[in-house]
Legacy VTK file of the C-alpha trace (Angstrom):
# vtk DataFile Version 3.0
C-alpha trace
ASCII
DATASET POLYDATA
POINTS 506 float
-11.120 -45.333 -7.345
-9.753 -41.884 -6.556
-6.382 -43.415 -5.741
-6.369 -45.240 -9.059
-7.151 -42.040 -11.011
-4.463 -40.153 -9.145
-1.900 -42.897 -9.888
-2.905 -42.955 -13.574
-2.584 -39.162 -13.792
0.845 -39.330 -12.158
2.053 -42.004 -14.611
0.673 -39.990 -17.549
2.440 -36.874 -16.314
5.708 -38.795 -15.915
5.622 -40.268 -19.415
4.462 -36.992 -20.928
7.403 -35.188 -19.386
9.745 -37.915 -20.638
8.499 -37.471 -24.218
9.050 -33.730 -24.037
12.594 -34.170 -22.762
13.357 -36.609 -25.589
11.872 -34.264 -28.177
14.164 -31.459 -27.069
17.503 -31.903 -28.842
19.797 -30.210 -26.346
19.491 -28.532 -22.981
21.300 -25.504 -21.679
22.381 -26.071 -18.134
24.777 -24.190 -15.868
27.608 -25.557 -18.048
26.734 -23.029 -20.767
28.758 -20.083 -19.466
28.770 -17.173 -21.928
32.026 -15.660 -20.699
33.782 -18.998 -20.816
32.531 -19.833 -24.295
33.402 -16.400 -25.697
36.907 -16.706 -24.298
37.396 -20.123 -25.888
35.959 -18.886 -29.212
38.293 -15.865 -29.275
41.208 -18.134 -28.374
40.336 -20.401 -31.300
40.196 -17.369 -33.599
43.615 -16.158 -32.397
45.033 -19.640 -32.982
43.662 -19.703 -36.513
45.429 -16.403 -37.257
48.856 -17.378 -35.969
51.584 -16.623 -38.507
52.335 -20.346 -38.938
48.651 -21.057 -39.713
48.458 -18.203 -42.222
51.636 -19.363 -43.941
50.249 -22.905 -44.114
47.205 -21.557 -45.988
49.505 -19.600 -48.309
51.693 -22.632 -48.973
48.713 -24.850 -49.832
46.932 -22.253 -52.004
47.543 -21.240 -55.582
48.432 -17.553 -55.934
45.183 -16.927 -57.836
42.976 -18.062 -54.916
45.051 -17.359 -51.788
43.364 -14.024 -51.109
39.913 -15.592 -51.452
40.720 -18.479 -49.079
42.138 -16.188 -46.414
39.291 -13.725 -46.975
36.640 -16.404 -46.392
38.144 -17.271 -42.988
38.627 -13.607 -42.078
35.080 -12.620 -43.037
33.474 -15.428 -41.022
35.601 -14.704 -37.946
34.899 -10.987 -38.137
31.147 -11.624 -38.288
31.377 -13.876 -35.226
33.359 -11.256 -33.324
30.853 -8.537 -34.261
28.051 -10.769 -33.025
29.842 -11.174 -29.683
30.286 -7.424 -29.422
26.634 -6.621 -30.174
25.447 -9.209 -27.678
27.819 -7.896 -24.977
26.455 -4.361 -25.523
22.782 -5.294 -25.533
22.665 -7.627 -22.530
25.232 -5.534 -20.614
27.882 -8.181 -20.088
30.934 -7.420 -17.945
32.955 -4.523 -19.403
36.100 -6.659 -19.243
34.441 -9.087 -21.666
33.607 -6.246 -24.046
37.186 -4.938 -23.810
38.555 -8.421 -24.512
36.407 -8.580 -27.639
37.757 -5.182 -28.720
41.344 -6.403 -28.289
40.530 -9.315 -30.588
38.937 -6.881 -33.016
42.235 -4.932 -33.093
44.018 -8.094 -34.249
41.343 -8.623 -36.900
41.995 -5.141 -38.304
45.625 -6.094 -38.944
44.474 -9.236 -40.766
41.898 -7.157 -42.650
44.544 -4.721 -43.941
46.683 -7.643 -45.087
43.710 -9.252 -46.860
42.807 -5.974 -48.593
46.290 -5.683 -50.115
46.210 -9.303 -51.263
42.788 -8.830 -52.833
43.875 -5.678 -54.686
46.804 -7.580 -56.226
44.529 -10.454 -57.197
41.898 -8.119 -58.677
44.547 -6.449 -60.849
45.565 -9.849 -62.144
41.951 -10.953 -62.685
41.183 -7.798 -64.653
43.423 -9.058 -67.460
41.276 -12.182 -67.788
38.115 -10.085 -67.912
39.527 -7.884 -70.665
40.479 -10.942 -72.747
37.059 -12.509 -72.280
35.213 -9.247 -72.968
36.942 -8.818 -76.334
36.572 -12.432 -77.449
32.956 -12.694 -76.279
31.993 -9.428 -78.004
33.400 -10.578 -81.357
31.806 -14.013 -81.006
28.414 -12.580 -80.052
28.337 -10.449 -83.228
29.069 -13.503 -85.353
26.510 -15.552 -83.400
23.821 -12.941 -84.059
24.590 -12.982 -87.791
24.428 -16.778 -87.997
21.328 -16.927 -85.783
19.507 -14.436 -88.007
20.329 -16.628 -91.030
18.965 -19.725 -89.239
15.820 -17.854 -88.186
15.230 -16.628 -91.757
15.359 -20.188 -93.084
13.069 -21.351 -90.260
10.570 -18.608 -91.153
10.612 -19.695 -94.817
10.078 -23.342 -93.868
7.171 -22.475 -91.612
5.441 -20.584 -94.434
5.997 -23.506 -96.812
4.211 -25.996 -94.569
1.676 -28.103 -96.502
2.974 -27.270 -100.008
3.661 -30.319 -102.166
4.531 -29.120 -105.652
7.884 -30.217 -107.121
9.377 -26.717 -107.071
8.171 -26.042 -103.525
9.645 -29.313 -102.276
12.998 -28.489 -103.890
12.991 -25.105 -102.170
12.105 -26.696 -98.850
14.931 -29.245 -99.186
17.513 -26.570 -100.031
16.282 -24.358 -97.199
16.592 -27.227 -94.713
20.167 -27.842 -95.883
21.023 -24.142 -95.552
19.535 -24.050 -92.058
21.471 -27.181 -91.039
24.694 -25.574 -92.329
23.879 -22.383 -90.396
23.253 -24.311 -87.168
26.516 -26.222 -87.668
28.454 -22.985 -88.193
26.808 -21.538 -85.090
27.912 -24.537 -83.016
31.438 -24.374 -84.446
31.597 -20.654 -83.620
30.737 -21.396 -79.990
33.356 -24.148 -79.897
35.988 -21.827 -81.381
35.127 -19.186 -78.774
35.727 -21.673 -75.966
39.043 -22.755 -77.507
40.175 -19.160 -78.101
39.294 -18.088 -74.560
41.104 -21.102 -73.106
44.232 -20.471 -75.186
44.252 -16.726 -74.426
43.822 -17.348 -70.697
46.665 -19.867 -70.646
48.919 -17.393 -72.429
47.947 -14.577 -70.060
48.534 -16.790 -67.040
51.997 -17.828 -68.255
52.978 -14.188 -68.814
51.451 -12.600 -65.704
51.183 -15.194 -62.925
54.875 -14.919 -61.910
54.377 -11.199 -61.318
51.319 -11.922 -59.134
53.261 -14.484 -57.094
56.100 -12.009 -56.581
53.628 -9.308 -55.514
51.933 -11.612 -52.985
55.318 -12.666 -51.584
56.267 -9.010 -51.139
52.985 -8.203 -49.371
53.409 -11.230 -47.109
56.999 -10.329 -46.168
55.920 -6.840 -45.112
53.028 -8.312 -43.131
55.101 -11.032 -41.425
57.902 -8.664 -40.386
56.157 -7.452 -37.211
53.060 -9.647 -37.127
54.262 -12.144 -34.517
54.901 -9.313 -32.047
51.475 -7.815 -32.833
49.793 -11.200 -32.409
51.537 -11.847 -29.071
50.554 -8.422 -27.683
46.933 -8.890 -28.743
46.781 -12.344 -27.121
48.329 -11.050 -23.888
45.820 -8.176 -23.763
42.877 -10.542 -24.388
44.046 -12.901 -21.636
44.498 -9.974 -19.215
40.914 -8.793 -19.778
39.441 -12.241 -19.224
41.632 -13.061 -16.210
39.704 -10.410 -14.277
36.542 -12.456 -14.946
37.999 -15.823 -13.895
35.453 -16.268 -11.044
32.597 -15.612 -13.476
33.999 -18.295 -15.761
34.382 -20.683 -12.844
38.145 -20.894 -13.480
41.279 -19.978 -11.611
43.420 -17.205 -13.108
46.099 -19.748 -14.042
43.561 -21.492 -16.277
42.845 -18.298 -18.237
45.434 -18.466 -21.005
45.358 -18.564 -24.791
46.618 -21.692 -26.493
47.279 -19.420 -29.482
50.444 -18.239 -27.687
51.787 -21.757 -27.068
53.678 -23.282 -29.962
54.023 -26.698 -28.330
50.428 -26.944 -27.075
48.823 -30.381 -27.436
45.261 -31.259 -26.452
46.416 -34.734 -25.460
48.832 -33.548 -22.765
47.899 -29.911 -22.099
44.114 -29.792 -22.383
43.191 -31.384 -19.080
42.393 -28.027 -17.489
39.947 -27.224 -20.332
37.331 -29.959 -19.961
34.518 -27.677 -21.200
36.259 -26.286 -24.276
34.147 -27.335 -27.317
36.932 -26.303 -29.694
38.959 -29.213 -28.371
36.340 -31.503 -29.863
35.945 -29.512 -33.077
39.710 -29.568 -33.608
39.807 -33.337 -33.052
36.795 -33.884 -35.343
38.521 -32.150 -38.266
41.523 -34.484 -37.988
39.718 -37.746 -37.281
40.130 -40.567 -39.811
37.685 -43.473 -39.939
38.984 -46.432 -41.939
38.602 -49.561 -39.788
35.940 -51.044 -37.521
37.964 -49.952 -34.501
38.065 -46.400 -35.903
34.293 -46.519 -36.421
33.708 -47.579 -32.816
35.972 -44.796 -31.502
34.320 -42.225 -33.791
30.889 -43.289 -32.555
31.869 -42.728 -28.928
33.458 -39.413 -29.873
30.283 -38.326 -31.711
28.218 -39.048 -28.602
30.654 -36.969 -26.578
30.209 -34.104 -29.065
26.429 -34.290 -28.732
26.701 -33.947 -24.959
29.235 -31.108 -25.340
26.688 -28.973 -27.218
25.354 -28.123 -23.759
28.588 -26.193 -23.111
27.514 -23.666 -25.750
24.842 -21.114 -24.784
21.533 -21.303 -26.616
21.210 -19.005 -29.580
18.640 -17.762 -32.051
18.970 -16.309 -35.540
16.419 -13.642 -34.603
18.676 -11.793 -32.159
22.310 -11.165 -31.240
22.839 -14.760 -30.085
23.018 -16.132 -33.631
26.722 -16.829 -33.086
25.862 -19.336 -30.344
23.289 -20.805 -32.714
26.031 -21.247 -35.344
28.479 -22.990 -33.020
25.793 -25.355 -31.747
25.130 -26.256 -35.366
28.848 -26.710 -36.033
29.401 -29.104 -33.129
26.207 -31.116 -33.663
26.991 -31.272 -37.396
30.448 -32.671 -36.726
28.951 -35.262 -34.387
26.478 -36.269 -37.092
29.105 -36.338 -39.846
31.474 -38.565 -37.880
28.683 -40.910 -36.786
27.495 -41.216 -40.401
30.979 -42.100 -41.619
31.324 -44.559 -38.745
28.001 -46.176 -39.738
29.236 -46.521 -43.325
32.508 -48.173 -42.283
30.682 -50.387 -39.772
28.267 -51.583 -42.467
31.080 -52.295 -44.921
30.421 -53.654 -48.423
27.331 -55.665 -47.536
24.043 -55.131 -49.329
21.922 -52.276 -48.048
19.109 -54.831 -47.864
20.957 -56.290 -44.876
21.191 -52.923 -43.108
19.080 -52.835 -39.984
18.602 -50.446 -37.060
21.902 -50.235 -35.197
23.383 -48.038 -32.518
25.862 -46.132 -34.709
23.303 -45.283 -37.425
20.799 -44.314 -34.711
23.322 -41.870 -33.250
23.954 -40.412 -36.709
20.232 -40.052 -37.442
19.574 -38.465 -34.052
22.486 -36.044 -34.463
21.252 -34.958 -37.906
17.725 -34.481 -36.596
19.238 -32.240 -33.914
21.331 -30.387 -36.489
18.116 -29.518 -38.369
17.357 -27.103 -35.510
20.491 -25.154 -36.438
20.492 -25.788 -40.192
19.739 -22.151 -41.011
23.006 -21.101 -39.373
24.865 -22.464 -42.389
27.441 -24.302 -40.270
27.558 -26.927 -43.021
26.475 -26.660 -46.681
22.926 -27.839 -47.351
24.228 -30.477 -49.769
26.456 -31.925 -47.021
23.459 -32.210 -44.709
21.289 -33.918 -47.355
23.992 -36.408 -48.396
24.879 -37.469 -44.876
21.311 -37.552 -43.563
20.327 -39.874 -46.414
23.405 -42.028 -45.739
22.605 -42.261 -42.029
19.081 -43.456 -42.815
20.362 -45.897 -45.448
22.907 -47.562 -43.153
20.232 -47.785 -40.472
17.976 -49.806 -42.768
15.405 -46.997 -43.183
15.021 -47.232 -46.971
11.770 -45.295 -47.350
12.892 -42.490 -45.038
16.198 -42.134 -46.897
14.494 -41.913 -50.299
11.918 -39.449 -48.959
14.660 -37.119 -47.681
16.365 -37.336 -51.081
13.084 -36.593 -52.876
12.227 -33.665 -50.602
15.656 -32.152 -51.343
15.838 -33.083 -55.029
16.358 -29.436 -55.968
19.649 -29.324 -54.069
22.758 -29.651 -56.213
24.808 -32.642 -55.019
28.124 -33.410 -56.740
29.021 -36.472 -54.661
28.908 -39.556 -56.958
28.743 -41.936 -53.986
25.487 -40.277 -52.868
23.822 -41.083 -56.196
25.222 -44.617 -56.083
23.693 -45.186 -52.640
20.353 -43.838 -53.901
20.536 -46.259 -56.826
21.176 -49.125 -54.412
18.254 -48.061 -52.215
15.944 -48.000 -55.231
17.275 -51.410 -56.262
16.190 -53.021 -52.984
12.872 -51.145 -52.734
9.999 -53.548 -51.913
7.134 -51.378 -50.711
3.784 -50.620 -52.344
2.374 -51.935 -55.618
4.273 -53.455 -58.535
4.090 -50.108 -60.321
5.617 -48.310 -57.309
8.510 -50.786 -57.223
9.109 -50.471 -60.976
9.157 -46.684 -60.664
11.945 -47.073 -58.128
13.823 -49.410 -60.480
13.552 -46.733 -63.159
15.024 -44.206 -60.743
17.803 -46.652 -59.847
19.085 -46.567 -63.442
18.838 -42.759 -63.525
20.696 -42.367 -60.221
23.379 -44.812 -61.352
23.900 -42.797 -64.523
24.169 -39.594 -62.495
26.843 -41.218 -60.333
28.788 -42.249 -63.446
28.604 -38.770 -64.966
29.966 -37.301 -61.727
32.979 -39.617 -61.855
31.947 -42.683 -59.843
34.946 -45.030 -59.714
33.499 -48.197 -58.134
32.090 -49.586 -61.383
33.411 -53.111 -60.881
31.840 -53.242 -57.414
28.531 -51.920 -58.786
28.446 -54.615 -61.490
28.391 -57.394 -58.885
26.450 -55.603 -56.135
23.519 -57.719 -54.977
21.488 -54.527 -54.481
20.873 -54.553 -58.262
19.970 -58.245 -58.571
16.272 -57.539 -59.097
17.058 -55.095 -61.910
19.430 -57.544 -63.603
16.797 -60.310 -63.625
14.137 -57.955 -64.986
14.358 -57.780 -68.786
12.700 -54.373 -68.731
15.443 -52.767 -66.618
18.566 -54.899 -67.203
19.586 -53.041 -70.374
18.907 -49.657 -68.742
21.164 -50.539 -65.819
23.942 -51.714 -68.157
23.713 -48.489 -70.159
23.755 -46.452 -66.956
26.972 -48.178 -65.842
28.766 -47.422 -69.123
31.750 -45.211 -68.287
31.580 -41.791 -70.023
35.382 -41.728 -70.296
35.287 -44.751 -72.617
33.826 -42.573 -75.360
36.814 -40.248 -75.198
39.238 -43.182 -75.051
37.714 -44.753 -78.156
37.884 -41.451 -80.018
41.553 -41.006 -79.187
42.374 -44.575 -80.209
40.547 -44.084 -83.494
42.407 -40.845 -84.219
45.739 -42.471 -83.360
44.994 -45.400 -85.703
44.381 -43.044 -88.625
47.790 -41.329 -88.281
LINES 1 507
506 0 1 2 3 4 5 6 7 8 9 10 11 12 13 14 15 16 17 18 19 20 21 22 23 24 25 26 27 28 29 30 31 32 33 34 35 36 37 38 39 40 41 42 43 44 45 46 47 48 49 50 51 52 53 54 55 56 57 58 59 60 61 62 63 64 65 66 67 68 69 70 71 72 73 74 75 76 77 78 79 80 81 82 83 84 85 86 87 88 89 90 91 92 93 94 95 96 97 98 99 100 101 102 103 104 105 106 107 108 109 110 111 112 113 114 115 116 117 118 119 120 121 122 123 124 125 126 127 128 129 130 131 132 133 134 135 136 137 138 139 140 141 142 143 144 145 146 147 148 149 150 151 152 153 154 155 156 157 158 159 160 161 162 163 164 165 166 167 168 169 170 171 172 173 174 175 176 177 178 179 180 181 182 183 184 185 186 187 188 189 190 191 192 193 194 195 196 197 198 199 200 201 202 203 204 205 206 207 208 209 210 211 212 213 214 215 216 217 218 219 220 221 222 223 224 225 226 227 228 229 230 231 232 233 234 235 236 237 238 239 240 241 242 243 244 245 246 247 248 249 250 251 252 253 254 255 256 257 258 259 260 261 262 263 264 265 266 267 268 269 270 271 272 273 274 275 276 277 278 279 280 281 282 283 284 285 286 287 288 289 290 291 292 293 294 295 296 297 298 299 300 301 302 303 304 305 306 307 308 309 310 311 312 313 314 315 316 317 318 319 320 321 322 323 324 325 326 327 328 329 330 331 332 333 334 335 336 337 338 339 340 341 342 343 344 345 346 347 348 349 350 351 352 353 354 355 356 357 358 359 360 361 362 363 364 365 366 367 368 369 370 371 372 373 374 375 376 377 378 379 380 381 382 383 384 385 386 387 388 389 390 391 392 393 394 395 396 397 398 399 400 401 402 403 404 405 406 407 408 409 410 411 412 413 414 415 416 417 418 419 420 421 422 423 424 425 426 427 428 429 430 431 432 433 434 435 436 437 438 439 440 441 442 443 444 445 446 447 448 449 450 451 452 453 454 455 456 457 458 459 460 461 462 463 464 465 466 467 468 469 470 471 472 473 474 475 476 477 478 479 480 481 482 483 484 485 486 487 488 489 490 491 492 493 494 495 496 497 498 499 500 501 502 503 504 505
């Protein structure tokens, strides 16, 4: 008997430990070397601020937003670097590590000065728009107040005349209602004229002043680029020199301590073999990965699983202390794994009905990765809307209809501008089969609403939606068929009909 109890206790302990290990998203083993990760992160930052990368951003950005785009990257990188520096000070990391961080900070100051000049030029340009808007809005507001006071006066009169039925009173009420309707119409027309005037004035200002802004930005960039490559090279050499002294602590040889930011012909495919634990190799590949075919989906699934395992290369972090930067990068890598797996699940499922979706390996990987990402959600590695959309999609393509709709409901306050997300929700509601008849009909009602939301956001797969079997139950239900048809009516058709009508009258 004692032997039996002992064996039962042992089995219980074994399975209990197994459940705990499965509940924990990621482990931090000896692979998570702080010095190594910081070096790779600083290298990635230096690569992002190569002159060629900066000029690529400039080339692909309008002059009115270039400073903001560069500033967003600069601000995030500076915060990460400051987090490294604080952590190195507090936990007393090797002084060479701290000095390497300071060398990187010196490069960031050069970028910061460049960004400040760009932002000043952009602010000067933007001030003209503000002056135009201030004048037009002030004049319009005065007119709005006058018209609104007229409407309110008529409303006050009508309220006091409630219940009166004499001939003269009724005539006065009728005339007052007409005057109020005219006042409300004039108020609406005044708002419309304001929008048209502001638009026209802004277009005129842009045509007159944008060339000067572009010339100013080009001048600032030429001055910056003149000596920047030399500055960048010196900073990279100094960073590498500091970290070379810590090669044993990073479990590398000195020859392996180099910055890819200094190599113009570097390729992960042929040159990255001596960096097997560099997570930025995976992040870089994730950003470029395209998933269009079943073969792509299979490869992306395997890659996503590799990314999940690679999270262990990043030290654990916590938003409550100086390790929040590690927390952020763990969220970034797990989020990329989840995003790619979700897209792979979508491609793998294809155009079949969501009713035919069932638990599968790719969707399971996506769901697991998103559940892991939730641990790091507060780091803001991905926008909340991105997380909601893809988590719902992962559940949908895994056949978990109720779970997908619950996630959507729990996050209904989040603004989502992806029309395909609302279309998938409509499809999920269309195949809903759980609970009472009233519960199912409530979901059908939501299906029409979600479909309309997708259309308003510019959904383009209308022809596919009209024959999708996910809406068969709505089409055969007289109560919801007309609602679904109205929801699928393209908003653009109204504008097209108006234009055709105007053209016919000419």
